[in-house]
N, C-alpha and C positions, 0 to 999 in steps of 0.2 A: 726376145731372149733365145737363148738356140746353145746348140754344142759347138764346139771349134773345133779344130786340130790344123799344124801346119808345122811344115818342116822345112831345113834351112838350107835346103838342097834338093833340087827337082822336086820342087811341088806340085801336086799334080794339080791339084782341089786349093787356091790361097784361101785361108784362115776359113775354111766353111767346111766343116764334115756335115755330108751329106749322111742320108739313112740307109743309102746301097753301100758307101765308103766304110772299108775295114773290114768287112765277109771276108776279104781276103788280103795277100800283104800286100794288094793292089795300089801305090800309092804311099806305101812305106807302114800308113795302119794295122791293126788286127783286132778281130775278136776272138782272147783266147777263150782259152774255157770249152771249144763247140765242139765237146766228145758225147757219145754215148754213156763214158763213165763220170766226165765232167760238165755237161748242161748245163752250165753255169754261166755268162758269158760277161769281159769286162775290157774297155776299150784299154789299145796299149800299144808300144812299137817292137818290133820284132829287134831291130839295136841300133842306137844312134850310131853309131860309124858310117852305118846306109845313108844315110838318110841325114847325116846332121843330125844339130839337134831338135830334138820334139817337142811342140808346144800343145796342151789338150789345156781346153778353156770352157768355165762354161759362164754364160752370161746372163744375170738376172735382174728387173726393170722393177723397181719399186711402185705399185698401183695400188699400195693400202690406204689408200688417203691420210696417213702418219705416216712421222721419223722412225724410223730403223738405228735403231740405236747399237744391237749387235747382228751379227748373224753367229750361230752354233753350227759346225760344219761334222759332219763324222762321213768318215768313208774308210774304205778299207783298200791299202796300198799291198799289192800282188806282185809276186816275181816268178818269171819260166824263166827266167834262161839265168847263166851263172858267165859267167866272163873272163878272162883270166891265160896266163902262159902258165909252160910250167913249174914254171919259178914264182910269177908273182897274181898278187891275190889283190883284187882291187873291189874298193865301196863304192857305191856309185848311192848316188842323192836323187832322187824326182823332189825340186823344189816347187816349194810352197808358194803365190806371192797372188794380189791382185790392185786390183786397178778402180777407179770409183772416180766416175764421169758424168756431164749431161746425158751423151750418148758415147756411143763404146762402137770402132766400127771395125776391129779387125787385132790379134791374139798380141799385133805386133810392136803397135804404134803409139807413146804414152811413155811412162815412166810408172813401173811396178813396183808397188810393198812386200818385201821377203816380210814371210810370217813361217817361221821353224816350227814354229809346235804343227802347222800338219805338214811337212818334210815328210816323205820315205824315204827309210835308206834303208837297202838290201839286207834281208835277214840272215841272208846264206852266203857265204864269203867264198869259192874255193881255188887252188890253182891252176885251175882248168875249166873248159868250157864243156860247159851241159847241159841238158836242156833238164825245167824242172817244173813241177806242177802248182800252180797258184794257186788251186783248190787248200793245199793239203797246207793246215797250222803252222806246218814249220818254216814255208813260203812266204806266208800274210801277215800281215798288222792293220791292226781295226786304232786309226786316229782319230779322234775330237780334240777341239778344241772351239771357245766362242771369240769371234774377230771385235773387237771395240771398232763402231763405226756410227756416222753421222749422214742417214742416206736420206734425203729427204723426198715428198713421193714425186715420181716422177726421172729421179732421176734411178741412172746404171752401175752396177758391180760386172765383173769381169774376176771371176776363179779361173786363176791358172795354173798351171801343174807345169814347172820346165826338167826335162832331160837332157841335160849337157849333154853333148858329143865325145866319147871315152874311146880316142880309135885303136880298135884290139881288144879292149876290156870292157866293153857295154853291154850289159846285161838289160834284159827284158822286164821291164815296169808297166802294170797295167791300175785301171785305175776301178771299180768296180763300189757298189753298195752308195753311191754317195748320197746325204741326204742334208738338207738346208733347213733352216728355221731362222727367221728371224724374228728378232723383238722388241720391244718398244718401247714407250716413256712407263719409269714406273702406275702400277695400276694403284686406285685409292687404299686398296686393300693393302698392297705391300704388294713385291712378286713383281715381274713386268708383264705386259699384252703379250698372247700367245699375236702375231701378224702374220695366217696365211696365207701360201707363195699359192695354192689353188683351190679350191672348193673340194669337199670332199665328204665323201659319206663314208662315214666307221661302222663296222656291223656292230647287231646288236646285243645291247646283254641285259638281260639272259638266254638265252638260241639255243631251244626252246623256250618258252617262255610260257607259263601261267599265273595270272591275267594279264600283266602288267610288265613291259621290258622298253631299258634306256634307251635312246639312242641319238648316239654323241654325230654332228658335224661341223665344217667349217668351210665361211665364205672368207669370200682373198676379194672382192670389188662391193661396195656397196652398190645395191638394188633390188630387185622383187628375189623372194624366196619361196619355193614352193615345197614342203613336202609333204607326201602324199601316200597312202597305205591301198593297193590292190590285191584284188582274189585271182585265184586260178584262169578265172575267166577272164580279167582284165578289166572285171568290176573298181571303178571308186566308191573303196568302202570306210572311208577316213581320210580328211584333211587336218595334217597338221599342225601345218605351219601356212601361209598364204601371204606373208606380206611383207615389206623393205624391212632389208637386215645391215648392218656395219659389219664389217668385215669381222672378224674374232670367231673364236670356238662357241657352242653353240650345246645345252645338251634339252632334252626334250623326251617325254614317256607315252607310252599310247598304253590304257590301258582297253584288254579287250576283249571287256566283259560283256557277254552277252552274243560274242561271238565264235560260230562253229568253229576249232579243231582242222587244222587242214595249213599249207600254207600260202602266205602271205608275201608282196611284193611289196619295201619299199624305195620310192622313188626321190632325190633330190635335184629340183632345178632350180638352176641359177644361172643367167643370160642364156649362150648356147651351148653350156654344159648339163649333162644327165647325168643320173651315177646310181646305180639303183643294188640290195640289196636284200637275199633271200629271209625270211624270219617261218619261222616255223610254229605255230599256237597248238602247244599239248597241253591237252589238261587231261 
């Protein structure tokens, strides 16, 4: 699984976007919003008329041990430039598509399925070329939709955005704040089971607390899970969970009655992943 990018003209690194790529205009891709006034960054292209059609993709593998029946996708489409001429205004589209397969090797092989509900249409159209602020609400759109899929355990899916070349009239599109939530089969109580992509520890609530607090965490793959509370000196003061858990979302409570006020650290260990949060007991 990873992040991918490709351009049809003079592609510098075919099909793979390295962590360092996009920090500048090198390779035809760019991290937008990197300035003191706009510290938020998003992946995008300067304009596809220079580099041909641009593709961006996120590849995921189902390692939940269960069938995924839908993917809830949310992201923010940003426009950082408007293209045009003195007499022509052009609307551009960042088309959303997806491909499901046992193994996906790149962004351009295979037959992708269009999903227009997640396609980003340029919100700002003018008959002249000018730079825009993609963090301005007028130049960005939040898109959300559920993709009906049937992804067995072990199979992959590529989510792809395609910025088709429109010579001389291209806008600069970017993708930001991407969130993907898989959903499984209906549960016995109704509704859908939540199947996390990664293990994650959420901030306890309430915080500060006295004397009890609720702790939510997710498990992406079946395995040993340890949820431990440490004091400021690094001493283990409570073991909340130390057992095998299936993929899913869980909530536990810690009653700190008898413990002194102060700062405590909550640590979730799942496989090779460790996540920690700071808690405050205030009496």
